[in-house]
C-alpha positions in Angstrom: 50.9 -61.2 0.9 51.1 -58.8 3.9 48.3 -56.4 3.1 46.1 -55.6 6.1 42.5 -54.3 5.6 40.6 -52.0 7.9 37.3 -51.1 6.4 38.1 -49.4 3.1 41.7 -48.8 4.2 44.6 -51.1 3.1 48.1 -51.1 4.5 51.5 -52.7 3.7 54.8 -52.7 5.6 58.4 -52.6 4.4 61.2 -53.3 6.8 64.4 -51.4 6.1 67.9 -51.5 7.6 69.8 -48.8 9.4 72.6 -46.8 7.8 75.7 -45.2 9.4 74.3 -41.7 9.7 75.4 -40.8 13.3 79.1 -41.6 12.6 79.3 -40.2 9.0 81.2 -37.1 8.0 79.4 -33.8 7.5 79.4 -34.2 3.7 78.1 -37.7 3.9 75.4 -36.6 6.4 74.3 -33.9 4.0 74.1 -36.4 1.2 72.0 -38.8 3.3 69.8 -36.0 4.5 69.1 -35.0 0.9 68.5 -38.6 -0.1 66.0 -39.0 2.8 64.3 -35.7 1.7 63.9 -37.1 -1.8 62.2 -40.2 -0.3 59.7 -38.0 1.6 59.1 -35.9 -1.5 58.3 -39.0 -3.5 55.5 -40.2 -1.2 52.2 -40.5 -2.9 49.7 -37.7 -2.0 46.8 -40.2 -2.2 48.2 -42.2 0.7 49.5 -41.8 4.2 52.9 -43.1 5.4 54.0 -44.2 8.8 57.7 -44.5 9.7 58.2 -46.7 12.8 61.3 -47.4 14.9 60.8 -50.6 17.0 63.0 -51.2 20.0 63.0 -55.0 20.7 64.7 -56.4 23.7 67.4 -58.9 22.8 65.9 -62.3 23.5 68.6 -64.2 25.4 67.6 -67.7 24.3 67.4 -66.6 20.6 70.7 -64.8 20.9 72.4 -67.9 22.5 71.1 -70.1 19.7 72.4 -67.7 16.9 75.6 -66.4 18.3 77.1 -68.8 20.9 79.4 -71.6 19.8 77.9 -75.1 20.2 79.8 -77.9 22.0 81.6 -80.3 19.6 82.9 -82.8 22.3 86.5 -82.3 21.5 89.5 -80.9 23.4 88.6 -77.3 22.4 85.3 -77.3 24.2 86.9 -75.6 27.2 87.9 -72.7 25.0 84.4 -72.5 23.5 82.9 -72.2 27.0 85.3 -69.4 27.8 84.5 -67.6 24.5 80.8 -67.9 25.1 81.1 -66.5 28.6 83.0 -63.5 27.2 80.2 -62.9 24.6 77.4 -63.1 27.2 79.3 -60.7 29.5 79.5 -58.2 26.5 75.7 -58.5 26.1 74.7 -58.2 29.8 77.3 -55.5 30.7 76.7 -53.4 27.7 74.5 -50.3 28.1 72.2 -51.5 25.4 70.7 -55.0 24.9 68.1 -53.7 22.5 67.9 -54.3 18.7 66.1 -51.7 16.6 64.0 -52.5 13.5 62.6 -49.9 11.2 59.5 -50.0 9.1 57.7 -47.9 6.5 53.9 -48.6 6.5 52.0 -47.4 3.5 48.2 -47.1 3.7 45.6 -46.0 1.2 41.8 -46.0 0.7 40.7 -48.3 -2.2 37.5 -50.0 -3.2 38.9 -53.5 -3.6 42.0 -55.5 -2.8 42.9 -55.7 -6.5 43.1 -51.9 -6.7 45.1 -51.8 -3.4 47.6 -54.5 -4.8 48.1 -52.5 -8.0 48.8 -49.4 -5.9 51.2 -51.1 -3.5 53.1 -52.8 -6.4 53.9 -49.3 -7.8 54.6 -47.5 -4.6 56.7 -50.1 -2.8 58.9 -50.5 -5.8 59.6 -46.7 -5.7 60.2 -46.6 -2.0 62.5 -49.7 -2.2 64.5 -48.0 -5.0 65.0 -44.8 -3.0 66.0 -46.7 0.1 68.6 -48.6 -1.9 70.0 -45.2 -3.0 70.6 -44.5 0.8 72.3 -48.0 1.1 69.4 -49.2 3.2 68.3 -52.8 2.5 64.6 -53.3 2.5 62.1 -56.2 2.3 58.3 -56.3 2.1 56.8 -58.1 5.1 54.3 -60.9 4.5 51.2 -61.4 6.8 53.0 -63.7 9.2 56.0 -61.4 9.6 53.7 -58.4 10.3 51.8 -60.5 12.8 55.1 -61.4 14.4 55.9 -57.7 15.0 52.7 -57.3 16.9 53.2 -60.6 18.8 56.7 -59.6 19.9 55.3 -56.2 21.2 52.2 -57.6 22.9 53.9 -60.6 24.4 57.4 -59.3 25.4 59.6 -62.2 26.6 57.6 -64.8 24.6 59.3 -64.1 21.3 60.4 -67.7 20.8 56.8 -69.0 21.3 55.5 -67.5 18.0 53.9 -70.2 15.9 51.3 -69.0 13.4 50.5 -71.1 10.3 47.6 -69.2 8.7 46.5 -72.2 6.5 46.5 -74.5 9.5 44.4 -72.0 11.5 41.9 -71.6 8.7 41.6 -75.4 8.4 40.9 -75.7 12.2 38.7 -72.6 12.3 40.9 -70.9 14.9 41.6 -67.2 15.1 45.2 -66.0 14.7 44.3 -63.3 17.3 44.4 -65.9 20.1 48.2 -66.4 19.7 49.1 -62.7 19.2 46.9 -60.6 21.5 48.0 -60.1 25.1 46.3 -62.0 27.9 44.7 -58.8 29.2 44.6 -55.1 28.2 43.3 -52.4 30.5 43.4 -48.7 29.6 43.6 -46.1 32.4 43.6 -42.3 32.1 47.3 -41.8 31.2 48.7 -45.4 31.0 47.6 -48.9 30.2 48.3 -52.4 31.7 49.1 -55.1 29.1 49.4 -58.6 30.7 52.1 -58.1 33.4 53.6 -55.0 31.6 52.8 -51.3 32.1 52.8 -49.0 29.0 52.2 -45.4 28.1 51.7 -43.5 24.9 53.2 -40.0 24.4 53.0 -37.6 21.5 55.1 -34.7 20.4 53.0 -31.7 21.4 55.4 -28.7 21.0 58.0 -28.4 18.3 61.0 -26.1 18.5 61.8 -23.7 15.7 65.1 -25.5 15.3 65.5 -29.2 15.9 68.7 -31.2 15.7 68.8 -34.4 13.6 69.8 -36.5 16.6 66.5 -36.0 18.5 64.8 -39.2 17.3 67.8 -41.3 17.9 68.1 -39.9 21.5 64.4 -40.6 22.2 64.8 -44.3 21.0 68.1 -44.8 22.8 66.2 -45.8 26.0 66.9 -49.4 26.9 63.2 -50.4 26.9 60.7 -52.0 24.6 59.2 -49.1 22.7 57.8 -48.0 19.3 58.2 -44.5 17.9 56.0 -43.7 14.9 56.0 -40.6 12.6 52.8 -40.4 10.6 53.2 -38.4 7.4 50.3 -37.1 5.2 51.6 -35.4 2.1 49.6 -32.4 0.7 49.3 -32.0 -3.1 51.7 -29.1 -4.1 49.0 -27.2 -5.9 46.7 -27.2 -2.9 49.6 -26.2 -0.6 50.6 -23.3 -2.8 46.9 -22.1 -3.1 46.6 -22.3 0.7 49.8 -20.3 1.3 48.8 -17.7 -1.3 45.5 -17.3 0.6 47.3 -17.0 3.9 49.7 -14.4 2.5 46.8 -12.4 1.0 45.2 -12.4 4.5 48.4 -11.2 6.2 48.9 -8.4 3.6 45.2 -7.4 4.1 45.8 -7.1 7.8 48.9 -5.0 7.2 47.1 -2.7 4.8 44.1 -2.3 7.2 46.5 -1.5 10.1 48.3 1.1 8.0 45.0 2.7 6.8 44.0 3.0 10.5 47.3 4.7 11.3 46.9 7.1 8.3 43.4 8.0 9.4 45.0 9.1 12.7 47.5 11.2 10.8 50.3 8.8 11.8 52.1 8.4 8.4 55.5 7.2 9.7 54.3 4.2 11.8 56.2 1.0 11.5 54.3 -2.3 10.9 54.1 -4.2 14.3 56.6 -7.1 14.8 54.0 -9.9 14.9 52.4 -8.8 11.6 55.9 -8.4 10.0 56.9 -11.9 11.3 53.7 -13.4 9.9 54.4 -11.8 6.5 58.0 -13.0 6.5 57.3 -16.6 7.5 54.4 -17.0 5.1 56.6 -15.7 2.2 59.4 -18.1 3.2 56.9 -21.0 3.2 55.6 -20.0 -0.2 59.2 -19.7 -1.5 60.0 -23.2 -0.2 57.0 -24.6 -2.0 57.4 -22.8 -5.3 61.2 -22.5 -5.8 63.0 -25.0 -3.5 61.1 -28.2 -4.4 59.7 -28.5 -0.9 56.4 -30.3 -0.1 53.9 -29.4 2.6 53.2 -32.3 4.9 51.1 -33.0 8.0 52.9 -35.0 10.6 52.3 -36.4 14.1 54.9 -38.2 16.3 53.7 -40.8 18.8 55.7 -43.0 21.1 54.6 -46.0 23.2 57.0 -47.5 25.8 56.7 -50.5 28.1 58.0 -51.2 31.6 57.8 -53.8 34.3 56.2 -51.6 37.0 54.3 -48.4 37.3 57.3 -46.7 39.1 59.6 -47.7 36.3 57.1 -46.5 33.7 56.9 -43.0 35.3 60.7 -42.9 35.5 61.1 -43.8 31.8 58.4 -41.2 30.9 60.4 -38.5 32.8 63.6 -39.6 31.0 61.9 -39.4 27.6 60.3 -36.0 28.3 63.7 -34.7 29.5 65.4 -35.9 26.3 62.7 -34.0 24.3 63.0 -30.8 26.5 66.7 -30.8 25.7 65.7 -30.1 22.1 63.2 -27.5 23.2 60.3 -29.9 22.3 57.5 -31.1 24.6 56.4 -34.8 24.8 53.0 -35.0 26.4 50.9 -37.9 27.7 47.7 -38.7 25.9 44.9 -38.5 28.5 41.9 -40.8 27.9 43.4 -41.5 24.4 45.8 -44.3 25.3 43.9 -46.9 23.1 43.9 -44.6 20.1 47.5 -43.7 20.7 48.5 -47.4 20.9 46.8 -48.1 17.5 48.6 -45.0 16.0 52.0 -46.0 17.3 51.9 -49.6 16.1 52.9 -50.2 12.4 49.3 -51.0 11.3 48.8 -48.0 9.0 46.1 -46.3 11.1 46.0 -42.9 12.7 43.6 -42.0 15.5 45.4 -39.0 16.9 44.7 -35.5 15.4 47.6 -33.6 16.8 48.9 -32.8 13.3 51.7 -30.3 12.7 52.3 -28.6 9.3 55.9 -29.2 8.2 58.0 -28.8 5.0 60.0 -31.7 3.6 63.3 -30.4 5.2 61.6 -29.8 8.6 60.3 -33.4 8.5 63.5 -34.9 7.3 65.2 -33.5 10.4 63.3 -36.2 12.3 65.9 -38.6 11.0 65.1 -42.3 11.7 68.7 -43.5 10.9 71.5 -44.0 13.5 74.1 -46.6 13.0 74.1 -49.8 11.1 74.1 -53.1 13.0 76.2 -56.0 11.8 74.9 -59.3 13.0 75.4 -62.1 10.4 74.3 -65.6 10.8 77.4 -67.9 11.5 79.7 -64.8 11.9 82.5 -64.1 14.3 82.8 -61.5 17.0 84.7 -58.3 15.9 83.9 -55.9 18.7 81.1 -53.5 19.8 79.2 -50.9 17.9 80.4 -47.5 19.1 76.9 -45.9 19.0 74.5 -48.7 20.1 77.0 -50.8 22.1 75.6 -53.9 20.4 77.9 -56.7 19.3 79.4 -56.7 15.8 79.0 -60.3 14.5 80.2 -60.4 10.9 80.7 -63.3 8.4 83.1 -62.3 5.7 82.2 -65.3 3.6 78.9 -63.7 2.8 80.6 -60.7 1.2 81.3 -60.3 -2.5 85.0 -60.3 -1.6 85.9 -61.9 1.7 89.6 -60.8 1.8 90.8 -58.5 4.6 93.8 -56.9 6.1 94.5 -55.3 9.5 95.9 -51.7 9.6 96.9 -49.7 12.7 99.7 -47.8 14.4 102.3 -49.6 16.6 100.7 -51.0 19.7 97.1 -50.6 18.5 96.4 -54.3 18.6 96.9 -55.6 15.1 98.4 -58.9 16.1 95.8 -59.4 18.8 93.0 -58.8 16.2 94.6 -61.4 13.9 94.9 -63.9 16.7 91.4 -63.3 17.9 90.0 -64.0 14.4 92.1 -67.2 14.1 90.7 -68.4 17.5 87.1 -67.6 16.4 87.6 -69.5 13.1 89.3 -72.5 14.8 86.6 -72.8 17.4 83.6 -72.3 15.2 84.5 -73.7 11.7 86.5 -76.5 10.1 88.5 -74.0 8.0 92.2 -74.5 7.3 94.3 -71.7 8.9 97.8 -71.2 7.4 100.1 -68.7 9.3 103.4 -67.5 7.8 105.2 -66.2 10.9 108.8 -65.1 10.4 109.0 -63.9 14.1 107.5 -67.1 15.6 104.9 -64.9 17.3 101.9 -67.1 16.8 103.6 -70.4 17.8 102.0 -70.6 21.4 98.5 -69.9 20.0 98.8 -72.6 17.3 100.2 -75.2 19.7 97.4 -74.3 22.1 94.7 -74.9 19.4 96.4 -78.2 18.5 97.9 -77.0 15.2 101.1 -78.1 13.5 104.2 -75.9 13.6 106.7 -76.4 10.7 110.1 -74.7 11.2 111.9 -73.7 8.0 115.4 -72.3 8.3 119.0 -73.1 7.4 119.4 -75.2 10.6 116.0 -76.8 10.8 115.2 -80.4 9.7 112.5 -79.1 7.4 113.3 -77.7 4.0 111.4 -76.5 0.9 112.3 -78.6 -2.1 112.9 -76.1 -5.0 112.8 -79.0 -7.5 109.3 -80.2 -6.4 106.8 -80.4 -9.3 103.2 -81.6 -8.8 100.6 -82.8 -11.3 99.2 -79.8 -13.2 102.2 -77.6 -12.5 102.3 -74.6 -14.9 98.5 -74.5 -15.7 98.9 -75.9 -19.2 102.2 -74.2 -20.1 105.5 -76.2 -20.4 106.3 -77.0 -16.8 110.0 -77.6 -17.4 110.4 -74.1 -18.9 108.7 -72.6 -15.9 110.8 -74.6 -13.5 114.0 -73.6 -15.4 113.1 -69.9 -15.1 112.4 -70.3 -11.4 115.8 -72.1 -10.8 117.6 -69.4 -12.8 116.1 -66.7 -10.7 116.9 -68.7 -7.5 120.6 -69.0 -8.5 120.8 -65.3 -9.4 119.5 -64.6 -5.9 122.1 -66.8 -4.3 125.0 -65.5 -6.5 124.0 -61.9 -6.8 122.5 -60.0 -9.7 124.3 -60.2 -13.1 127.1 -62.6 -11.7 125.8 -65.5 -13.8 127.3 -65.7 -17.3 125.3 -66.7 -20.4 127.3 -70.0 -20.4 126.3 -70.8 -16.8 122.6 -69.9 -17.5 122.7 -72.3 -20.4 124.1 -75.1 -18.2 121.3 -74.6 -15.6 118.7 -74.7 -18.4 120.0 -78.0 -19.9 120.5 -79.6 -16.5 116.9 -78.7 -15.5 115.6 -80.5 -18.6 117.8 -83.5 -18.0 116.6 -83.9 -14.4 112.9 -84.1 -15.4 113.5 -85.9 -18.7 112.7 -89.4 -17.4 109.7 -88.3 -15.3 107.6 -86.6 -18.0 106.0 -88.8 -20.7 107.4 -88.1 -24.1 110.1 -85.8 -22.6 110.8 -82.2 -23.4 113.7 -80.9 -25.5 115.9 -78.6 -23.3 
């Protein structure tokens, strides 16, 4: 069921989707920020939580299987090949061929698996509900899916070769570790070698007094396989308040002692030194946050592991990451002689072996926002463009929506017709759907003829006409069909003659004639 056990510690992982935070308006960002703060506030104090952002390289073979149009051995295969070449160009030329997955890993100490299951049933339901309030879809990972996350990290480039059947392995007496672990793992002072990949674990050493909410998304924007984890240990509010009251009492005592020393030297007008005043102010603010502003005290540590193909590339990537952190006045440092512990901490296992904890309030922790922009990649969907933020393809399937209708809006020259034509081509090449185009300006004719469609001209001079008297089986949906047809013909004649030019006598004639025309075709007949 996806619960991992390490000694007396149990952990469970929830995968959740991204939300459109980076492109939201200021009001929407504030709402999302407060919703995320509520999620952090709701974390159980008896457990620890790990938020992980996993950058996975887009597996080309897997992508081709899901997105590209298969050959169907008809006259449109040439168009399909051109369409597929365009899609592959978009993937390879784009600045980002990485897909991001996000996990919340909950871990707790319990005496037995039954107690752990009861705990996770309660807590995962609460976390899932709060994520849904943020419009983030979430799902609990089972054992095989959690092992797949580890496999895809340890064996980058071999994602399609993951085949783990736990029952089959138990029956044969094999260990699942053989198909997940890397071929070799060698830890050096400040990096590690994993198979033919080089990796390094960094941690956030210095925090700025003011951090922008874009820092985490900028750190994970690097086009490399990496995992960034934020470990959160909530402190019970009563303990936190008691601790801050003791701190404040200590600061006030220091201030009183300083003033007493000044008074004994007959210096009665001395101003309290800046550092003591600052300590007093910050401690009071922290106490106010905890008691009046519904903030929680939390311990947090941020770790990041990234992989590269060579040592030179690894050093270059590390410099880029440290530069991105410095831009926010923070310092990312390499873990020396702790690469193994750092790797275990960064992976979504639910373990923490790094003690570089920082005390933060809920708001200060919520600034480390894990959300960026939602990716749309539906199975069997059509190409709609590229995500503005991540540069990944937008592949959407409107048939999976509650309402699949759509319309195209835009100013003149913005590409409305092109968008409609592109969607028609996508559907014609990938599905057997019927496409009906009503085209007064004959704008779509070359496209339809090119795709082998049928063009029907309807005009006063064309050989094709619409028969106003046509009536099929079931016409009228249960109502009297002759009455409905009579009303239609009356309105048609009024359109031809002009409004209010038909007299009551002429309307009566049309009504009677309509009944007489269909009299012999309808069983039993209708009285006009």
